[in-house]
TORMI-961675 format. One record per residue (C-alpha): residue in one letter; x, y, z. Coordinates in pm, 1 decimal, decimal comma. Layout:
<kemars>
<r:A	east:X	north:Y	up:Z>
...
</kemars>
This chain:
<kemars>
<r:X	east:-1340,4	north:-2272,4	up:569,5>
<r:X	east:-1506,0	north:-2222,2	up:228,1>
<r:X	east:-1545,0	north:-1881,2	up:65,4>
<r:X	east:-1839,9	north:-1788,2	up:-154,9>
<r:X	east:-1773,5	north:-1735,6	up:-527,1>
<r:X	east:-1859,4	north:-1366,0	up:-516,4>
<r:X	east:-1643,9	north:-1310,4	up:-211,1>
<r:X	east:-1352,3	north:-1490,7	up:-377,4>
<r:X	east:-1387,4	north:-1274,6	up:-689,5>
<r:X	east:-1376,3	north:-956,4	up:-486,3>
<r:X	east:-1074,7	north:-1079,0	up:-288,4>
<r:X	east:-882,0	north:-1176,6	up:-600,9>
<r:X	east:-960,2	north:-840,2	up:-760,3>
<r:X	east:-825,4	north:-660,8	up:-456,1>
<r:X	east:-518,4	north:-887,6	up:-451,2>
<r:X	east:-452,5	north:-810,6	up:-818,7>
<r:X	east:-483,3	north:-438,6	up:-750,4>
<r:X	east:-237,5	north:-471,6	up:-466,3>
<r:X	east:20,0	north:-641,9	up:-688,0>
<r:X	east:-15,6	north:-364,2	up:-947,9>
<r:X	east:25,6	north:-105,3	up:-674,1>
<r:X	east:334,7	north:-283,7	up:-546,7>
<r:X	east:493,0	north:-295,4	up:-891,7>
<r:X	east:442,0	north:80,2	up:-926,9>
<r:X	east:591,6	north:143,4	up:-585,2>
<r:X	east:913,6	north:-34,8	up:-681,5>
<r:X	east:1029,0	north:277,7	up:-865,4>
<r:X	east:1065,9	north:466,1	up:-536,8>
<r:X	east:1408,1	north:582,2	up:-422,2>
<r:X	east:1561,5	north:335,2	up:-175,5>
<r:X	east:1883,3	north:530,6	up:-117,0>
<r:X	east:1988,5	north:710,6	up:199,5>
<r:X	east:2004,2	north:608,2	up:562,5>
<r:X	east:1642,9	north:658,8	up:665,8>
<r:X	east:1566,9	north:412,8	up:942,3>
<r:X	east:1924,8	north:310,9	up:1026,5>
<r:X	east:2158,2	north:393,7	up:1311,4>
<r:X	east:2134,9	north:515,4	up:1667,1>
<r:X	east:1939,5	north:829,1	up:1569,4>
<r:X	east:1751,7	north:731,9	up:1252,8>
<r:X	east:1548,8	north:968,7	up:1038,6>
<r:X	east:1181,5	north:883,3	up:1088,8>
<r:X	east:934,4	north:1019,2	up:830,0>
<r:X	east:570,6	north:1094,8	up:900,7>
<r:X	east:348,9	north:787,9	up:925,2>
<r:X	east:136,5	north:694,7	up:624,8>
<r:X	east:-119,7	north:448,0	up:756,2>
<r:X	east:-289,2	north:231,7	up:494,0>
<r:X	east:-629,1	north:63,1	up:495,0>
<r:X	east:-496,7	north:-224,4	up:285,2>
<r:X	east:-128,9	north:-309,0	up:343,2>
<r:X	east:134,6	north:-285,4	up:72,1>
<r:X	east:223,4	north:-642,3	up:-22,1>
<r:X	east:551,2	north:-682,5	up:-208,9>
<r:X	east:749,9	north:-992,5	up:-125,7>
<r:X	east:1007,5	north:-1167,5	up:-339,2>
<r:X	east:863,6	north:-1493,9	up:-468,8>
<r:X	east:1061,9	north:-1795,5	up:-347,9>
<r:X	east:1270,2	north:-1961,2	up:-617,5>
<r:X	east:1564,4	north:-2140,8	up:-456,8>
<r:X	east:1926,5	north:-2142,5	up:-569,2>
<r:X	east:2011,2	north:-2246,6	up:-924,6>
<r:X	east:2289,1	north:-2502,0	up:-952,0>
<r:X	east:2631,0	north:-2363,9	up:-851,2>
<r:X	east:2480,8	north:-2027,8	up:-747,5>
<r:X	east:2538,6	north:-1881,4	up:-402,6>
<r:X	east:2517,9	north:-1548,5	up:-219,2>
<r:X	east:2783,4	north:-1279,2	up:-256,2>
<r:X	east:3024,7	north:-1220,7	up:34,5>
<r:X	east:3184,7	north:-886,2	up:117,3>
<r:X	east:3536,7	north:-813,2	up:-2,3>
<r:X	east:3791,6	north:-1019,0	up:188,6>
<r:X	east:3540,2	north:-1294,6	up:265,8>
<r:X	east:3433,9	north:-1614,5	up:92,7>
<r:X	east:3124,4	north:-1833,4	up:118,9>
<r:X	east:3046,9	north:-2201,9	up:81,4>
<r:X	east:2756,9	north:-2432,5	up:157,9>
<r:X	east:2816,6	north:-2586,8	up:499,6>
<r:X	east:2506,7	north:-2806,0	up:455,7>
<r:X	east:2240,0	north:-2822,2	up:184,6>
<r:X	east:1908,4	north:-2995,8	up:111,1>
<r:X	east:1765,2	north:-2912,5	up:451,3>
<r:X	east:1394,9	north:-2854,6	up:518,4>
<r:X	east:1326,4	north:-2489,2	up:597,4>
<r:X	east:1625,9	north:-2431,2	up:829,0>
<r:X	east:1554,0	north:-2132,1	up:1052,6>
<r:X	east:1775,7	north:-2122,5	up:1358,5>
<r:X	east:2126,1	north:-2232,4	up:1461,4>
<r:X	east:2308,5	north:-2321,9	up:1779,3>
<r:X	east:2676,0	north:-2421,5	up:1802,8>
<r:X	east:2757,8	north:-2667,3	up:2080,8>
<r:X	east:3085,9	north:-2641,0	up:2276,6>
<r:X	east:3243,9	north:-2928,6	up:2079,1>
<r:X	east:3167,2	north:-2751,1	up:1750,1>
<r:X	east:2864,2	north:-2954,8	up:1647,3>
<r:X	east:2593,1	north:-2739,7	up:1488,6>
<r:X	east:2225,4	north:-2778,3	up:1570,1>
<r:X	east:1976,1	north:-2648,8	up:1314,1>
<r:X	east:1602,7	north:-2609,7	up:1371,1>
<r:X	east:1415,9	north:-2731,7	up:1061,2>
<r:X	east:1085,8	north:-2570,4	up:1137,6>
<r:X	east:795,7	north:-2350,0	up:1036,6>
<r:X	east:477,2	north:-2205,8	up:1179,8>
<r:X	east:231,9	north:-2444,8	up:1346,1>
<r:X	east:-95,3	north:-2532,8	up:1179,0>
<r:X	east:-345,5	north:-2248,9	up:1209,4>
<r:X	east:-675,6	north:-2267,5	up:1388,7>
<r:X	east:-972,3	north:-2153,4	up:1182,2>
<r:X	east:-1038,3	north:-1799,3	up:1305,5>
<r:X	east:-1284,5	north:-1706,1	up:1031,7>
<r:X	east:-1234,9	north:-1520,5	up:706,8>
<r:X	east:-1076,8	north:-1178,6	up:677,0>
<r:X	east:-940,0	north:-1003,2	up:370,6>
<r:X	east:-610,9	north:-927,1	up:543,7>
<r:X	east:-565,9	north:-1288,5	up:653,7>
<r:X	east:-647,6	north:-1414,9	up:303,7>
<r:X	east:-393,0	north:-1182,2	up:143,5>
<r:X	east:-128,7	north:-1274,4	up:398,9>
<r:X	east:-185,4	north:-1641,3	up:314,5>
<r:X	east:-115,4	north:-1565,0	up:-50,8>
<r:X	east:192,6	north:-1368,2	up:51,8>
<r:X	east:335,4	north:-1647,5	up:267,5>
<r:X	east:288,7	north:-1905,4	up:-8,9>
<r:X	east:462,5	north:-1674,0	up:-254,3>
<r:X	east:751,8	north:-1631,8	up:-9,6>
<r:X	east:793,7	north:-2005,5	up:42,9>
<r:X	east:688,0	north:-1972,6	up:406,9>
<r:X	east:372,1	north:-2185,4	up:392,8>
<r:X	east:540,3	north:-2525,8	up:404,7>
<r:X	east:455,3	north:-2778,7	up:675,0>
<r:X	east:695,9	north:-2774,0	up:968,1>
<r:X	east:947,6	north:-3060,0	up:990,2>
<r:X	east:944,0	north:-3009,3	up:1368,8>
<r:X	east:1294,3	north:-3139,1	up:1421,7>
<r:X	east:1646,4	north:-3043,8	up:1523,0>
<r:X	east:1924,4	north:-3179,9	up:1301,9>
<r:X	east:2287,9	north:-3209,1	up:1410,2>
<r:X	east:2569,9	north:-3125,6	up:1166,2>
<r:X	east:2938,2	north:-3205,4	up:1218,9>
<r:X	east:3246,5	north:-3116,0	up:1014,5>
<r:X	east:3474,4	north:-3405,5	up:1102,6>
<r:X	east:3767,1	north:-3318,7	up:873,1>
<r:X	east:3772,2	north:-2939,0	up:916,3>
<r:X	east:3709,6	north:-2851,0	up:551,4>
<r:X	east:3416,3	north:-2620,0	up:627,7>
<r:X	east:3152,5	north:-2866,1	up:506,3>
<r:X	east:2937,5	north:-3084,9	up:731,7>
<r:X	east:3001,2	north:-3451,8	up:654,8>
<r:X	east:2792,2	north:-3594,8	up:939,4>
<r:X	east:2420,3	north:-3524,7	up:955,6>
<r:X	east:2171,9	north:-3685,2	up:1189,1>
<r:X	east:1822,2	north:-3620,6	up:1319,6>
<r:X	east:1899,7	north:-3503,6	up:1673,2>
<r:X	east:1544,8	north:-3478,5	up:1806,6>
<r:X	east:1207,4	north:-3486,7	up:1632,2>
<r:X	east:839,4	north:-3469,7	up:1715,8>
<r:X	east:869,9	north:-3111,3	up:1844,1>
<r:X	east:615,5	north:-2830,8	up:1801,4>
<r:X	east:755,3	north:-2557,3	up:1575,8>
<r:X	east:1093,1	north:-2546,5	up:1757,4>
<r:X	east:1316,2	north:-2242,4	up:1723,0>
<r:X	east:1570,7	north:-2129,3	up:1985,9>
<r:X	east:1818,6	north:-2363,9	up:2157,8>
<r:X	east:2062,5	north:-2322,3	up:2446,3>
<r:X	east:2285,8	north:-2552,6	up:2653,0>
<r:X	east:2320,4	north:-2484,9	up:3023,4>
<r:X	east:2465,9	north:-2702,3	up:3299,5>
<r:X	east:2431,5	north:-3027,7	up:3110,6>
<r:X	east:2076,2	north:-2964,3	up:2989,4>
<r:X	east:1974,4	north:-2864,2	up:2638,3>
<r:X	east:1670,6	north:-2635,2	up:2624,9>
<r:X	east:1458,9	north:-2597,1	up:2310,7>
<r:X	east:1192,1	north:-2330,2	up:2268,9>
<r:X	east:887,8	north:-2482,4	up:2104,3>
<r:X	east:613,2	north:-2242,8	up:2003,2>
<r:X	east:411,6	north:-2331,2	up:2315,0>
<r:X	east:665,5	north:-2454,2	up:2573,3>
<r:X	east:1027,7	north:-2467,7	up:2673,6>
<r:X	east:1142,9	north:-2830,4	up:2678,0>
<r:X	east:1465,6	north:-2978,2	up:2815,9>
<r:X	east:1665,9	north:-3298,1	up:2813,3>
<r:X	east:2013,0	north:-3412,3	up:2929,2>
<r:X	east:2298,1	north:-3364,1	up:2683,5>
<r:X	east:2640,2	north:-3531,0	up:2673,8>
<r:X	east:2920,5	north:-3390,7	up:2458,7>
<r:X	east:2941,2	north:-3565,2	up:2123,7>
<r:X	east:2602,1	north:-3733,8	up:2126,6>
<r:X	east:2428,6	north:-3731,2	up:1790,1>
<r:X	east:2073,8	north:-3821,4	up:1890,0>
<r:X	east:1845,5	north:-3755,1	up:2182,3>
<r:X	east:1737,6	north:-4079,4	up:2345,4>
<r:X	east:1555,2	north:-3930,7	up:2644,5>
<r:X	east:1202,5	north:-3794,2	up:2614,8>
<r:X	east:1215,7	north:-3412,6	up:2627,1>
<r:X	east:1065,1	north:-3277,4	up:2949,8>
<r:X	east:833,6	north:-2977,2	up:2948,0>
<r:X	east:1015,9	north:-2714,0	up:3154,2>
<r:X	east:766,7	north:-2425,5	up:3139,0>
<r:X	east:469,3	north:-2330,9	up:2922,5>
<r:X	east:504,4	north:-2038,1	up:2682,6>
<r:X	east:225,7	north:-1811,4	up:2549,7>
<r:X	east:57,9	north:-1964,6	up:2244,3>
<r:X	east:-310,1	north:-2061,4	up:2227,6>
<r:X	east:-569,0	north:-2009,7	up:1954,4>
<r:X	east:-410,8	north:-1685,3	up:1842,5>
<r:X	east:-37,5	north:-1717,8	up:1785,4>
<r:X	east:48,3	north:-1429,3	up:1555,8>
<r:X	east:425,8	north:-1455,4	up:1610,7>
<r:X	east:520,5	north:-1818,1	up:1670,3>
<r:X	east:901,6	north:-1804,8	up:1695,5>
<r:X	east:1057,4	north:-1824,4	up:2042,0>
<r:X	east:1430,3	north:-1785,9	up:2109,7>
<r:X	east:1607,5	north:-1885,3	up:2431,8>
<r:X	east:1944,0	north:-1811,1	up:2591,1>
<r:X	east:2094,9	north:-1902,6	up:2928,5>
<r:X	east:2253,0	north:-1656,2	up:3170,2>
<r:X	east:2632,2	north:-1691,0	up:3204,1>
<r:X	east:2594,6	north:-1824,1	up:3560,5>
<r:X	east:2335,4	north:-2080,1	up:3448,8>
<r:X	east:2067,6	north:-1967,5	up:3693,9>
<r:X	east:1826,4	north:-1805,9	up:3447,5>
<r:X	east:1685,6	north:-1861,0	up:3101,7>
<r:X	east:1562,8	north:-1576,5	up:2882,0>
<r:X	east:1291,8	north:-1641,4	up:2622,8>
<r:X	east:1152,8	north:-1416,5	up:2349,0>
<r:X	east:778,0	north:-1405,1	up:2283,3>
<r:X	east:632,4	north:-1200,1	up:1999,2>
<r:X	east:303,3	north:-1011,3	up:2003,2>
<r:X	east:-32,7	north:-1158,0	up:1903,6>
<r:X	east:-107,2	north:-873,7	up:1662,1>
<r:X	east:35,9	north:-586,0	up:1464,7>
<r:X	east:-65,6	north:-304,8	up:1706,3>
<r:X	east:-288,7	north:-464,8	up:1966,0>
<r:X	east:-593,6	north:-497,5	up:1740,5>
<r:X	east:-684,9	north:-830,9	up:1901,7>
<r:X	east:-713,1	north:-664,2	up:2241,2>
<r:X	east:-443,2	north:-629,8	up:2503,0>
<r:X	east:-580,4	north:-926,5	up:2696,5>
<r:X	east:-443,7	north:-1140,0	up:2409,0>
<r:X	east:-97,1	north:-992,4	up:2473,0>
<r:X	east:-40,6	north:-1123,5	up:2826,2>
<r:X	east:329,7	north:-1209,6	up:2867,0>
<r:X	east:383,2	north:-1136,2	up:2496,7>
<r:X	east:584,2	north:-874,7	up:2305,5>
<r:X	east:844,0	north:-939,2	up:2570,7>
<r:X	east:1158,3	north:-1110,6	up:2688,3>
<r:X	east:1066,0	north:-1348,1	up:2969,6>
<r:X	east:1298,4	north:-1457,7	up:3247,6>
<r:X	east:1272,6	north:-1815,8	up:3373,3>
<r:X	east:1430,2	north:-1902,7	up:3707,1>
<r:X	east:1568,5	north:-2252,4	up:3657,3>
<r:X	east:1551,4	north:-2357,1	up:4020,5>
<r:X	east:1186,6	north:-2262,6	up:4080,8>
<r:X	east:1067,7	north:-2266,9	up:3717,0>
<r:X	east:892,5	north:-1938,5	up:3778,8>
<r:X	east:849,9	north:-1707,3	up:3480,8>
<r:X	east:828,6	north:-1328,8	up:3484,2>
<r:X	east:840,3	north:-1048,7	up:3227,4>
<r:X	east:1196,2	north:-918,8	up:3212,0>
<r:X	east:1149,3	north:-651,3	up:2942,2>
<r:X	east:833,4	north:-558,5	up:2749,6>
<r:X	east:701,0	north:-343,7	up:2465,1>
<r:X	east:906,9	north:-542,2	up:2209,4>
<r:X	east:671,1	north:-631,2	up:1922,4>
<r:X	east:848,3	north:-940,6	up:1788,3>
<r:X	east:1183,1	north:-1007,5	up:1957,3>
<r:X	east:1393,3	north:-1294,0	up:1820,1>
<r:X	east:1772,3	north:-1317,3	up:1827,9>
<r:X	east:1913,4	north:-1308,6	up:2181,1>
<r:X	east:2286,2	north:-1258,0	up:2233,6>
<r:X	east:2520,5	north:-1156,3	up:2516,0>
<r:X	east:2741,4	north:-857,7	up:2438,2>
<r:X	east:3092,1	north:-988,1	up:2520,9>
<r:X	east:3226,0	north:-637,0	up:2585,3>
<r:X	east:2995,6	north:-545,7	up:2874,2>
<r:X	east:2780,7	north:-852,1	up:2948,6>
<r:X	east:2451,2	north:-690,2	up:2840,4>
<r:X	east:2169,0	north:-897,3	up:2693,2>
<r:X	east:2076,4	north:-781,9	up:2342,1>
<r:X	east:1784,8	north:-871,9	up:2117,6>
<r:X	east:1674,8	north:-813,0	up:1757,2>
<r:X	east:1315,9	north:-690,7	up:1718,0>
<r:X	east:1071,9	north:-679,8	up:1425,6>
<r:X	east:858,7	north:-366,9	up:1448,4>
<r:X	east:502,1	north:-291,6	up:1335,9>
<r:X	east:366,5	north:-268,9	up:981,1>
<r:X	east:128,7	north:-57,1	up:772,5>
<r:X	east:270,1	north:291,0	up:845,9>
<r:X	east:449,9	north:332,5	up:514,4>
<r:X	east:766,6	north:214,3	up:344,1>
<r:X	east:1002,4	north:379,1	up:593,3>
<r:X	east:819,8	north:313,2	up:919,9>
<r:X	east:876,7	north:153,9	up:1158,2>
<r:X	east:1244,7	north:51,3	up:1159,4>
<r:X	east:1329,1	north:-286,3	up:1304,5>
<r:X	east:1598,3	north:-257,0	up:1568,4>
<r:X	east:1842,9	north:-424,0	up:1801,3>
<r:X	east:1881,4	north:-311,7	up:2157,5>
<r:X	east:2014,6	north:-399,4	up:2496,7>
<r:X	east:1730,8	north:-500,9	up:2725,3>
<r:X	east:1710,1	north:-389,7	up:3086,7>
<r:X	east:1521,4	north:-551,9	up:3370,0>
<r:X	east:1176,7	north:-391,4	up:3396,4>
<r:X	east:1220,7	north:-169,5	up:3091,1>
<r:X	east:938,0	north:-88,0	up:2846,5>
<r:X	east:1021,7	north:-28,2	up:2477,2>
<r:X	east:695,7	north:117,3	up:2345,1>
<r:X	east:485,7	north:-144,5	up:2166,2>
<r:X	east:206,8	north:-93,1	up:2077,4>
<r:X	east:161,1	north:262,6	up:2204,3>
<r:X	east:472,8	north:422,2	up:2058,7>
<r:X	east:767,0	north:335,6	up:1835,6>
<r:X	east:1140,5	north:403,2	up:1844,1>
<r:X	east:1107,8	north:591,4	up:2168,5>
<r:X	east:811,0	north:814,8	up:2229,9>
<r:X	east:668,9	north:851,0	up:1876,7>
<r:X	east:300,2	north:783,7	up:1943,6>
<r:X	east:115,2	north:536,3	up:1720,4>
<r:X	east:-222,2	north:707,1	up:1675,5>
<r:X	east:-389,1	north:382,8	up:1564,3>
<r:X	east:-379,7	north:230,7	up:1912,3>
<r:X	east:-695,4	north:288,1	up:2117,9>
<r:X	east:-719,2	north:365,8	up:2399,1>
<r:X	east:-385,5	north:548,6	up:2419,9>
<r:X	east:-152,2	north:503,0	up:2715,7>
<r:X	east:43,2	north:826,4	up:2769,1>
<r:X	east:171,2	north:689,0	up:3100,1>
<r:X	east:346,9	north:402,2	up:2921,1>
<r:X	east:469,0	north:626,4	up:2639,2>
<r:X	east:631,3	north:850,8	up:2899,4>
<r:X	east:837,2	north:560,2	up:3037,3>
<r:X	east:931,3	north:417,3	up:2696,4>
<r:X	east:1302,9	north:356,3	up:2639,5>
<r:X	east:1441,3	north:432,9	up:2295,8>
<r:X	east:1611,5	north:131,7	up:2131,8>
<r:X	east:1986,9	north:137,9	up:2077,5>
<r:X	east:2006,7	north:92,7	up:1700,0>
<r:X	east:1763,3	north:96,8	up:1404,5>
<r:X	east:1805,6	north:-174,1	up:1139,8>
<r:X	east:1584,8	north:-37,7	up:861,2>
<r:X	east:1209,7	north:-50,9	up:809,7>
<r:X	east:1055,1	north:-389,6	up:733,6>
<r:X	east:1393,8	north:-565,2	up:701,5>
<r:X	east:1267,9	north:-853,4	up:921,6>
<r:X	east:1588,8	north:-857,3	up:1124,6>
<r:X	east:1583,1	north:-1191,6	up:1305,2>
<r:X	east:1926,3	north:-1340,8	up:1368,2>
<r:X	east:2174,3	north:-1166,3	up:1600,1>
<r:X	east:2516,0	north:-1276,9	up:1720,2>
<r:X	east:2819,0	north:-1084,2	up:1841,9>
<r:X	east:3164,3	north:-1127,9	up:1694,2>
<r:X	east:3412,6	north:-1289,9	up:1927,4>
<r:X	east:3747,0	north:-1219,6	up:1759,2>
<r:X	east:3919,6	north:-1137,8	up:1433,4>
<r:X	east:3873,4	north:-1468,7	up:1249,3>
<r:X	east:3689,8	north:-1280,9	up:972,3>
<r:X	east:3938,9	north:-995,5	up:974,2>
<r:X	east:3984,9	north:-677,0	up:1177,4>
<r:X	east:3676,2	north:-511,2	up:1025,1>
<r:X	east:3456,4	north:-769,3	up:1199,9>
<r:X	east:3637,2	north:-796,4	up:1532,9>
<r:X	east:3395,0	north:-586,9	up:1739,0>
<r:X	east:3026,6	north:-576,8	up:1655,0>
<r:X	east:2719,3	north:-780,0	up:1574,8>
<r:X	east:2603,3	north:-982,4	up:1274,9>
<r:X	east:2232,6	north:-957,3	up:1185,9>
<r:X	east:2032,2	north:-1184,2	up:956,2>
<r:X	east:1767,4	north:-983,6	up:769,4>
<r:X	east:1495,7	north:-1211,1	up:633,9>
<r:X	east:1353,3	north:-943,6	up:403,3>
<r:X	east:1050,5	north:-716,0	up:366,6>
<r:X	east:694,4	north:-788,3	up:260,5>
<r:X	east:520,6	north:-459,7	up:359,9>
<r:X	east:736,4	north:-224,2	up:150,8>
<r:X	east:721,1	north:-100,9	up:-208,7>
<r:X	east:1100,5	north:-119,3	up:-241,5>
<r:X	east:1257,8	north:-432,7	up:-97,2>
<r:X	east:1467,6	north:-406,5	up:216,2>
<r:X	east:1667,7	north:-668,9	up:401,1>
<r:X	east:1733,0	north:-999,4	up:220,4>
<r:X	east:2094,0	north:-994,0	up:341,0>
<r:X	east:2329,6	north:-1033,4	up:637,1>
<r:X	east:2484,0	north:-718,4	up:779,9>
<r:X	east:2747,3	north:-630,2	up:1039,3>
<r:X	east:2703,2	north:-341,8	up:1282,9>
<r:X	east:3032,6	north:-209,9	up:1427,3>
<r:X	east:3049,9	north:-152,9	up:1803,7>
<r:X	east:3273,0	north:61,3	up:2021,1>
<r:X	east:3275,8	north:64,7	up:2400,9>
<r:X	east:2981,2	north:-174,2	up:2406,6>
<r:X	east:2753,9	north:34,7	up:2180,2>
<r:X	east:2684,3	north:45,2	up:1804,1>
<r:X	east:2883,4	north:302,9	up:1610,6>
<r:X	east:2840,4	north:395,3	up:1245,1>
<r:X	east:2630,4	north:248,0	up:966,5>
<r:X	east:2585,4	north:-124,0	up:898,0>
<r:X	east:2810,1	north:-305,2	up:652,7>
<r:X	east:2688,8	north:-569,4	up:406,8>
<r:X	east:2838,9	north:-911,8	up:476,4>
<r:X	east:2632,7	north:-1144,1	up:255,5>
<r:X	east:2408,6	north:-1024,3	up:-27,4>
<r:X	east:2277,9	north:-1151,5	up:-360,7>
<r:X	east:1975,8	north:-1337,3	up:-225,5>
<r:X	east:1749,1	north:-1170,1	up:-484,8>
<r:X	east:1804,4	north:-1282,4	up:-844,2>
<r:X	east:1792,6	north:-1075,2	up:-1161,0>
<r:X	east:1436,9	north:-1194,7	up:-1211,2>
<r:X	east:1346,2	north:-1028,9	up:-876,5>
<r:X	east:1279,1	north:-1367,6	up:-712,5>
<r:X	east:1430,7	north:-1483,8	up:-384,5>
<r:X	east:1690,1	north:-1754,6	up:-426,7>
<r:X	east:1728,8	north:-1750,9	up:-50,6>
<r:X	east:1635,7	north:-1563,3	up:267,1>
<r:X	east:1873,8	north:-1544,5	up:565,9>
<r:X	east:1741,8	north:-1603,8	up:917,5>
<r:X	east:1956,9	north:-1731,0	up:1205,5>
<r:X	east:2327,4	north:-1648,7	up:1235,6>
<r:X	east:2593,9	north:-1810,1	up:1455,5>
<r:X	east:2972,3	north:-1836,9	up:1476,8>
<r:X	east:3127,2	north:-2182,1	up:1439,2>
<r:X	east:3423,6	north:-2305,2	up:1643,8>
<r:X	east:3669,5	north:-2141,1	up:1398,0>
<r:X	east:3498,5	north:-1801,0	up:1418,9>
<r:X	east:3343,8	north:-1832,0	up:1072,3>
<r:X	east:2984,3	north:-1714,4	up:1030,6>
<r:X	east:2703,6	north:-1964,3	up:971,1>
<r:X	east:2380,1	north:-1839,3	up:812,5>
<r:X	east:2052,8	north:-2033,1	up:797,7>
<r:X	east:1875,2	north:-1979,5	up:463,9>
<r:X	east:1517,0	north:-2105,3	up:487,6>
<r:X	east:1424,5	north:-2055,5	up:121,5>
<r:X	east:1747,6	north:-2196,8	up:-22,5>
<r:X	east:1741,3	north:-2475,6	up:240,5>
<r:X	east:2112,8	north:-2421,4	up:296,2>
<r:X	east:2343,0	north:-2332,7	up:583,9>
<r:X	east:2601,6	north:-2093,9	up:438,8>
<r:X	east:2948,9	north:-2058,2	up:590,9>
<r:X	east:3126,4	north:-1723,0	up:556,5>
<r:X	east:3500,0	north:-1730,4	up:623,3>
<r:X	east:3803,6	north:-1513,4	up:565,7>
<r:X	east:3951,9	north:-1521,4	up:218,3>
<r:X	east:4312,8	north:-1639,1	up:235,3>
</kemars>
């Protein structure tokens, strides 16, 4: 769609003003624990007509540079020179699948100032590249912590993201459908044509395109995340059917139902090994100020409602949503643990032992992709949240930092996290185009 010269001038003037505003905001105090923990401090909302836009421009890693691990840990590149790696899945034999992917091509929905500015923002963040639409397999054949076999496992997908193996079938969550094909241990390429298993919500509007998938331990069900089609329902709730939710797919009948709802943009699914609960990481809403609303991770219960868009972090009403739904607010369940406002917490995986040391033996690793709607940057790191008796306890600990350079540009941005067969942590970095491996320092 073309934009008139006068309209373009106005837009660019507003964009310039936004950047100046963002630079001024960067002097704000980012200390404290506002927006973290089981009972986070939540300030008063500060709704904005034009959103704060402050994202670290994508730069990539200079030669020999890498992120900074926590004390007692070390990091190396497990695989490099990938194409926008977003999500990871470790097969039982130790092979690693990585989704090289990005958002699907947009339909022309007409001009809007907000959409135009977001396009500028995504290009600046390195998130406007064309999707490779493939899954690549990586194998470390000699056990040195570096993949020495790389092969295109399956291609021709549609913005693939989550992957799970269940009862001899590998399921991949495309942006518009769950597809499946037979898998045999050790194979390095899919020869069968992937079969559409069930459709997933997509369509003309597809505000949040990423879909994760995980199988139930007994293999009878699949759980799929579907993000909302808007920030706070501004496209109408009819556009949110079966969205902002975790869906349950019965494998035998292929019937789909909403398992848990009111989750604006759920992504990382993981089973809590201590109590068998299903957990998910969720990106919350924007444009209520630097410290609202915190992203979170939570256990998800069958039939539970978690607030979006009518309330946030429990029963804090979002006054922007019309008409209000006090009946739904009243039944809203408060999430288990806040992960900081605008951190873009995406990846989630539970620790399964002490391979990284006793400090990481019981808890969850979270990949925080990093903020765009905040004057002071948040996220851009991997954290660990300690657990006790199946629930989070205490404040998060930094595991991998240093993704922002001294020039305030992003050398990398972490997304998916997974544990390899040795218990080391793998981190997908979609700006650096690297899979990092975090292991215990000997």
